[in-house]
N, CA and C atoms as an extended XYZ file, in Angstrom:
360
Properties=species:S:1:pos:R:3:atomname:S:1:resname:S:1:resid:I:1 pbc="F F F"
N       161.979      169.636      112.880 N   MET     1
C       163.120      170.315      113.474 CA  MET     1
C       162.811      170.744      114.903 C   MET     1
N       161.655      171.307      115.139 N   THR     2
C       161.290      171.727      116.490 CA  THR     2
C       161.119      170.528      117.398 C   THR     2
N       160.689      169.413      116.840 N   GLN     3
C       160.555      168.195      117.650 CA  GLN     3
C       161.943      167.737      118.133 C   GLN     3
N       162.935      167.867      117.272 N   GLU     4
C       164.308      167.505      117.628 CA  GLU     4
C       164.831      168.427      118.735 C   GLU     4
N       164.538      169.727      118.608 N   LYS     5
C       164.942      170.697      119.633 CA  LYS     5
C       164.279      170.374      120.964 C   LYS     5
N       163.001      170.086      120.917 N   GLU     6
C       162.255      169.750      122.134 CA  GLU     6
C       162.819      168.496      122.788 C   GLU     6
N       163.179      167.531      121.988 N   ALA     7
C       163.751      166.282      122.511 CA  ALA     7
C       165.093      166.571      123.187 C   ALA     7
N       165.913      167.446      122.579 N   LYS     8
C       167.209      167.820      123.159 CA  LYS     8
C       167.009      168.542      124.495 C   LYS     8
N       166.033      169.477      124.521 N   LYS     9
C       165.744      170.215      125.756 CA  LYS     9
C       165.309      169.260      126.860 C   LYS     9
N       164.436      168.328      126.518 N   GLU    10
C       163.921      167.378      127.501 CA  GLU    10
C       165.053      166.481      128.015 C   GLU    10
N       165.928      166.037      127.132 N   ALA    11
C       167.064      165.192      127.533 CA  ALA    11
C       167.984      165.976      128.476 C   ALA    11
N       168.201      167.251      128.157 N   PHE    12
C       169.062      168.090      128.999 CA  PHE    12
C       168.428      168.305      130.368 C   PHE    12
N       167.105      168.562      130.396 N   ARG    13
C       166.390      168.755      131.656 CA  ARG    13
C       166.499      167.499      132.522 C   ARG    13
N       166.329      166.333      131.899 N   LYS    14
C       166.439      165.066      132.641 CA  LYS    14
C       167.860      164.886      133.189 C   LYS    14
N       168.832      165.271      132.381 N   TYR    15
C       170.236      165.193      132.804 CA  TYR    15
C       170.468      166.082      134.029 C   TYR    15
N       169.991      167.332      133.975 N   LEU    16
C       170.149      168.258      135.107 CA  LEU    16
C       169.435      167.731      136.350 C   LEU    16
N       168.263      167.161      136.143 N   GLU    17
C       167.498      166.634      137.269 CA  GLU    17
C       168.183      165.410      137.878 C   GLU    17
N       168.607      164.474      137.033 N   SER    18
C       169.209      163.238      137.551 CA  SER    18
C       170.572      163.492      138.201 C   SER    18
N       171.265      164.540      137.790 N   SER    19
C       172.580      164.829      138.372 CA  SER    19
C       172.482      165.701      139.627 C   SER    19
N       171.281      166.120      139.991 N   GLY    20
C       171.083      166.887      141.216 CA  GLY    20
C       171.247      168.389      141.053 C   GLY    20
N       171.481      168.842      139.819 N   VAL    21
C       171.698      170.264      139.577 CA  VAL    21
C       170.423      171.056      139.854 C   VAL    21
N       169.309      170.587      139.333 N   LEU    22
C       168.052      171.326      139.529 CA  LEU    22
C       167.717      171.454      141.009 C   LEU    22
N       167.896      170.381      141.743 N   ASP    23
C       167.593      170.402      143.177 CA  ASP    23
C       168.495      171.402      143.905 C   ASP    23
N       169.792      171.374      143.606 N   SER    24
C       170.735      172.294      144.256 CA  SER    24
C       170.419      173.739      143.925 C   SER    24
N       170.174      174.013      142.655 N   LEU    25
C       169.863      175.385      142.258 CA  LEU    25
C       168.553      175.859      142.884 C   LEU    25
N       167.578      174.979      142.942 N   THR    26
C       166.295      175.340      143.556 CA  THR    26
C       166.493      175.704      145.021 C   THR    26
N       167.253      174.898      145.757 N   LYS    27
C       167.508      175.167      147.177 CA  LYS    27
C       168.218      176.512      147.360 C   LYS    27
N       169.212      176.789      146.512 N   VAL    28
C       169.964      178.040      146.614 CA  VAL    28
C       169.057      179.232      146.311 C   VAL    28
N       168.242      179.111      145.260 N   LEU    29
C       167.344      180.211      144.897 CA  LEU    29
C       166.285      180.442      145.971 C   LEU    29
N       165.794      179.365      146.598 N   VAL    30
C       164.835      179.503      147.698 CA  VAL    30
C       165.507      180.215      148.870 C   VAL    30
N       166.768      179.831      149.172 N   ALA    31
C       167.500      180.474      150.268 CA  ALA    31
C       167.676      181.965      149.980 C   ALA    31
N       167.979      182.309      148.741 N   LEU    32
C       168.128      183.713      148.360 CA  LEU    32
C       166.787      184.448      148.502 C   LEU    32
N       165.730      183.812      148.059 N   TYR    33
C       164.389      184.394      148.145 CA  TYR    33
C       164.002      184.666      149.593 C   TYR    33
N       164.390      183.744      150.489 N   GLU    34
C       164.002      183.858      151.888 CA  GLU    34
C       164.866      184.832      152.686 C   GLU    34
N       165.915      185.364      152.089 N   GLN    35
C       166.762      186.347      152.768 CA  GLN    35
C       165.964      187.631      152.986 C   GLN    35
N       165.855      188.057      154.243 N   ASN    36
C       165.171      189.323      154.517 CA  ASN    36
C       165.967      190.494      153.959 C   ASN    36
N       167.292      190.478      154.260 N   ASP    37
C       168.183      191.500      153.707 CA  ASP    37
C       168.887      190.874      152.507 C   ASP    37
N       168.450      191.271      151.350 N   LYS    38
C       169.033      190.693      150.122 CA  LYS    38
C       170.509      191.071      150.030 C   LYS    38
N       171.363      190.097      149.708 N   PRO    39
C       172.797      190.401      149.565 CA  PRO    39
C       173.031      191.364      148.404 C   PRO    39
N       174.110      192.141      148.516 N   SER    40
C       174.416      193.103      147.453 CA  SER    40
C       174.764      192.385      146.152 C   SER    40
N       175.325      191.191      146.280 N   SER    41
C       175.662      190.407      145.084 CA  SER    41
C       174.948      189.066      145.146 C   SER    41
N       173.890      188.933      144.372 N   ALA    42
C       173.151      187.670      144.325 CA  ALA    42
C       174.049      186.555      143.790 C   ALA    42
N       174.889      186.892      142.819 N   LEU    43
C       175.773      185.888      142.223 CA  LEU    43
C       176.764      185.353      143.259 C   LEU    43
N       177.356      186.251      144.055 N   GLU    44
C       178.289      185.822      145.094 CA  GLU    44
C       177.576      184.945      146.127 C   GLU    44
N       176.359      185.318      146.491 N   PHE    45
C       175.551      184.530      147.422 CA  PHE    45
C       175.369      183.108      146.882 C   PHE    45
N       174.998      183.017      145.605 N   ILE    46
C       174.776      181.706      144.974 CA  ILE    46
C       176.079      180.909      144.938 C   ILE    46
N       177.172      181.569      144.570 N   GLN    47
C       178.474      180.878      144.518 CA  GLN    47
C       178.843      180.316      145.885 C   GLN    47
N       178.659      181.121      146.942 N   GLN    48
C       178.989      180.665      148.295 CA  GLN    48
C       178.106      179.494      148.702 C   GLN    48
N       176.816      179.590      148.408 N   LYS    49
C       175.895      178.515      148.775 CA  LYS    49
C       176.210      177.214      148.043 C   LYS    49
N       176.777      177.345      146.868 N   LEU    50
C       177.154      176.146      146.098 CA  LEU    50
C       178.553      175.646      146.470 C   LEU    50
N       179.191      176.310      147.448 N   GLY    51
C       180.479      175.832      147.940 CA  GLY    51
C       181.689      176.573      147.409 C   GLY    51
N       181.487      177.619      146.643 N   GLY    52
C       182.620      178.378      146.120 CA  GLY    52
C       183.113      179.388      147.138 C   GLY    52
N       184.349      179.859      146.976 N   PRO    53
C       184.877      180.868      147.902 CA  PRO    53
C       184.241      182.234      147.632 C   PRO    53
N       184.233      183.068      148.647 N   SER    54
C       183.750      184.441      148.446 CA  SER    54
C       184.796      185.192      147.636 C   SER    54
N       184.422      186.344      147.139 N   VAL    55
C       185.373      187.144      146.346 CA  VAL    55
C       186.593      187.492      147.186 C   VAL    55
N       186.367      187.893      148.454 N   SER    56
C       187.514      188.262      149.301 CA  SER    56
C       188.393      187.035      149.595 C   SER    56
N       187.754      185.868      149.833 N   ASP    57
C       188.545      184.641      150.034 CA  ASP    57
C       189.347      184.317      148.781 C   ASP    57
N       188.711      184.465      147.642 N   TYR    58
C       189.378      184.188      146.375 CA  TYR    58
C       190.576      185.116      146.189 C   TYR    58
N       190.377      186.399      146.494 N   GLU    59
C       191.479      187.366      146.349 CA  GLU    59
C       192.613      187.043      147.311 C   GLU    59
N       192.260      186.641      148.555 N   LYS    60
C       193.303      186.248      149.524 CA  LYS    60
C       194.074      185.038      149.013 C   LYS    60
N       193.344      184.062      148.474 N   LEU    61
C       194.002      182.860      147.954 CA  LEU    61
C       194.905      183.192      146.773 C   LEU    61
N       194.456      184.104      145.914 N   GLN    62
C       195.278      184.523      144.770 CA  GLN    62
C       196.561      185.200      145.255 C   GLN    62
N       196.436      186.074      146.269 N   ALA    63
C       197.611      186.769      146.815 CA  ALA    63
C       198.568      185.762      147.457 C   ALA    63
N       198.010      184.809      148.208 N   GLU    64
C       198.844      183.783      148.850 CA  GLU    64
C       199.553      182.933      147.795 C   GLU    64
N       198.829      182.579      146.750 N   LYS    65
C       199.429      181.799      145.657 CA  LYS    65
C       200.578      182.580      145.016 C   LYS    65
N       200.366      183.872      144.811 N   SER    66
C       201.400      184.714      144.216 CA  SER    66
C       202.641      184.763      145.113 C   SER    66
N       202.423      184.955      146.424 N   ASP    67
C       203.546      184.978      147.381 CA  ASP    67
C       204.292      183.647      147.377 C   ASP    67
N       203.536      182.562      147.378 N   LEU    68
C       204.161      181.240      147.391 CA  LEU    68
C       204.937      180.974      146.101 C   LEU    68
N       204.433      181.467      144.977 N   GLN    69
C       205.135      181.294      143.711 CA  GLN    69
C       206.467      182.030      143.739 C   GLN    69
N       206.472      183.244      144.321 N   ILE    70
C       207.718      184.023      144.440 CA  ILE    70
C       208.713      183.266      145.319 C   ILE    70
N       208.239      182.767      146.479 N   LYS    71
C       209.130      182.014      147.378 CA  LYS    71
C       209.663      180.768      146.688 C   LYS    71
N       208.786      180.065      145.966 N   TYR    72
C       209.212      178.867      145.237 CA  TYR    72
C       210.307      179.214      144.233 C   TYR    72
N       210.085      180.285      143.465 N   ASN    73
C       211.079      180.687      142.464 CA  ASN    73
C       212.422      181.016      143.112 C   ASN    73
N       212.377      181.713      144.267 N   GLU    74
C       213.616      182.051      144.975 CA  GLU    74
C       214.319      180.785      145.463 C   GLU    74
N       213.553      179.877      146.062 N   LEU    75
C       214.147      178.633      146.565 CA  LEU    75
C       214.688      177.771      145.432 C   LEU    75
N       213.974      177.743      144.322 N   PHE    76
C       214.435      176.950      143.190 CA  PHE    76
C       215.737      177.518      142.638 C   PHE    76
N       215.825      178.837      142.539 N   ALA    77
C       217.056      179.470      142.059 CA  ALA    77
C       218.211      179.153      143.014 C   ALA    77
N       217.966      179.218      144.320 N   LYS    78
C       218.992      178.902      145.327 CA  LYS    78
C       219.413      177.443      145.199 C   LYS    78
N       218.441      176.570      144.976 N   HIS    79
C       218.726      175.136      144.791 CA  HIS    79
C       219.630      174.932      143.573 C   HIS    79
N       219.305      175.601      142.462 N   GLN    80
C       220.124      175.476      141.257 CA  GLN    80
C       221.547      175.974      141.516 C   GLN    80
N       221.662      177.078      142.254 N   GLU    81
C       222.979      177.638      142.588 CA  GLU    81
C       223.765      176.641      143.447 C   GLU    81
N       223.099      176.040      144.418 N   THR    82
C       223.751      175.059      145.289 CA  THR    82
C       224.215      173.852      144.484 C   THR    82
N       223.399      173.405      143.531 N   LEU    83
C       223.813      172.280      142.675 CA  LEU    83
C       225.056      172.632      141.863 C   LEU    83
N       225.092      173.867      141.333 N   ARG    84
C       226.281      174.290      140.561 CA  ARG    84
C       227.522      174.315      141.463 C   ARG    84
N       227.350      174.831      142.693 N   GLU    85
C       228.479      174.859      143.638 CA  GLU    85
C       228.950      173.444      143.955 C   GLU    85
N       228.008      172.549      144.151 N   LEU    86
C       228.341      171.156      144.459 CA  LEU    86
C       229.115      170.521      143.300 C   LEU    86
N       228.654      170.787      142.084 N   GLU    87
C       229.362      170.255      140.915 CA  GLU    87
C       230.789      170.803      140.863 C   GLU    87
N       230.956      172.090      141.194 N   GLY    88
C       232.292      172.686      141.215 CA  GLY    88
C       233.187      172.026      142.244 C   GLY    88
N       232.637      171.765      143.430 N   VAL    89
C       233.402      171.101      144.495 CA  VAL    89
C       233.769      169.684      144.068 C   VAL    89
N       232.808      168.976      143.477 N   LYS    90
C       233.081      167.601      143.020 CA  LYS    90
C       234.184      167.595      141.961 C   LYS    90
N       234.071      168.560      141.030 N   SER    91
C       235.052      168.650      139.949 CA  SER    91
C       236.442      168.948      140.515 C   SER    91
N       236.533      169.892      141.444 N   LEU    92
C       237.795      170.253      142.078 CA  LEU    92
C       238.365      169.057      142.843 C   LEU    92
N       237.498      168.377      143.582 N   HIS    93
C       237.916      167.206      144.358 CA  HIS    93
C       238.424      166.113      143.420 C   HIS    93
N       237.735      165.926      142.317 N   SER    94
C       238.113      164.904      141.347 CA  SER    94
C       239.483      165.218      140.745 C   SER    94
N       239.699      166.494      140.382 N   ARG    95
C       241.000      166.886      139.815 CA  ARG    95
C       242.108      166.714      140.849 C   ARG    95
N       241.852      167.172      142.096 N   ASN    96
C       242.856      167.045      143.149 CA  ASN    96
C       243.129      165.588      143.459 C   ASN    96
N       242.099      164.786      143.467 N   SER    97
C       242.240      163.372      143.777 CA  SER    97
C       243.103      162.680      142.726 C   SER    97
N       242.848      162.985      141.446 N   SER    98
C       243.657      162.342      140.403 CA  SER    98
C       245.086      162.880      140.424 C   SER    98
N       245.288      164.156      140.783 N   LYS    99
C       246.628      164.726      140.908 CA  LYS    99
C       247.364      164.039      142.063 C   LYS    99
N       246.652      163.843      143.195 N   ASP   100
C       247.236      163.150      144.349 CA  ASP   100
C       247.625      161.727      143.969 C   ASP   100
N       246.771      161.058      143.185 N   ASP   101
C       247.079      159.687      142.760 CA  ASP   101
C       248.341      159.661      141.903 C   ASP   101
N       248.458      160.631      140.996 N   ASP   102
C       249.648      160.704      140.141 CA  ASP   102
C       250.896      160.929      140.985 C   ASP   102
N       250.822      161.884      141.942 N   GLU   103
C       251.969      162.176      142.807 CA  GLU   103
C       252.324      160.951      143.648 C   GLU   103
N       251.285      160.242      144.150 N   ARG   104
C       251.517      159.059      144.971 CA  ARG   104
C       252.245      157.984      144.154 C   ARG   104
N       251.840      157.822      142.878 N   GLU   105
C       252.497      156.820      142.033 CA  GLU   105
C       253.965      157.175      141.797 C   GLU   105
N       254.266      158.455      141.577 N   VAL   106
C       255.652      158.891      141.364 CA  VAL   106
C       256.471      158.614      142.622 C   VAL   106
N       255.924      158.966      143.793 N   ILE   107
C       256.627      158.745      145.057 CA  ILE   107
C       256.854      157.249      145.283 C   ILE   107
N       255.830      156.432      145.010 N   GLU   108
C       255.964      154.984      145.199 CA  GLU   108
C       257.023      154.416      144.249 C   GLU   108
N       257.020      154.908      143.008 N   ASP   109
C       258.013      154.437      142.037 CA  ASP   109
C       259.422      154.804      142.497 C   ASP   109
N       259.602      156.051      142.994 N   GLU   110
C       260.907      156.485      143.476 CA  GLU   110
C       261.332      155.652      144.676 C   GLU   110
N       260.383      155.402      145.581 N   HIS   111
C       260.659      154.610      146.783 CA  HIS   111
C       261.081      153.192      146.382 C   HIS   111
N       260.342      152.618      145.443 N   THR   112
C       260.649      151.256      145.001 CA  THR   112
C       262.053      151.231      144.367 C   THR   112
N       262.373      152.249      143.620 N   ALA   113
C       263.685      152.294      142.972 CA  ALA   113
C       264.793      152.416      144.005 C   ALA   113
N       264.573      153.141      145.088 N   LEU   114
C       265.590      153.321      146.117 CA  LEU   114
C       265.723      152.064      146.972 C   LEU   114
N       264.647      151.406      147.242 N   VAL   115
C       264.665      150.274      148.165 CA  VAL   115
C       265.031      148.971      147.459 C   VAL   115
N       264.654      148.832      146.241 N   ALA   116
C       264.854      147.567      145.535 CA  ALA   116
C       266.350      147.352      145.275 C   ALA   116
N       266.783      146.136      145.477 N   PRO   117
C       268.197      145.845      145.180 CA  PRO   117
C       268.442      145.928      143.659 C   PRO   117
N       269.605      146.425      143.295 N   PRO   118
C       269.886      146.544      141.860 CA  PRO   118
C       269.944      145.172      141.188 C   PRO   118
N       269.496      145.063      139.971 N   HIS   119
C       269.507      143.792      139.226 CA  HIS   119
C       270.820      143.681      138.477 C   HIS   119
N       271.540      142.546      138.574 N   HIS   120
C       272.813      142.314      137.898 CA  HIS   120
C       272.670      141.336      136.807 C   HIS   120
């Protein structure tokens, strides 16, 4: 059983080494070690060195995302309202158009009846 555990550990170590994780972590830890003034947050230092945002950057991004989500929701609601208005205009236009067509047919029929010579 311990041999199996050891084999798993060794496989994992090789995986970390071949993927560059060990090298990256070693470089970051050496950089932290070499800091004369140790940062107040070692974890934040490591995150930044590995390419992550700082806590303040993260908080700014979260606030910006929240603001953008609010603006998106407002614009989407306005878009939906505009679509409803457009549908109302189309519906009104369609009803008026068909009413105009009906009136035009009645007028044309009356005109034809007045102009056409009577049939004997």
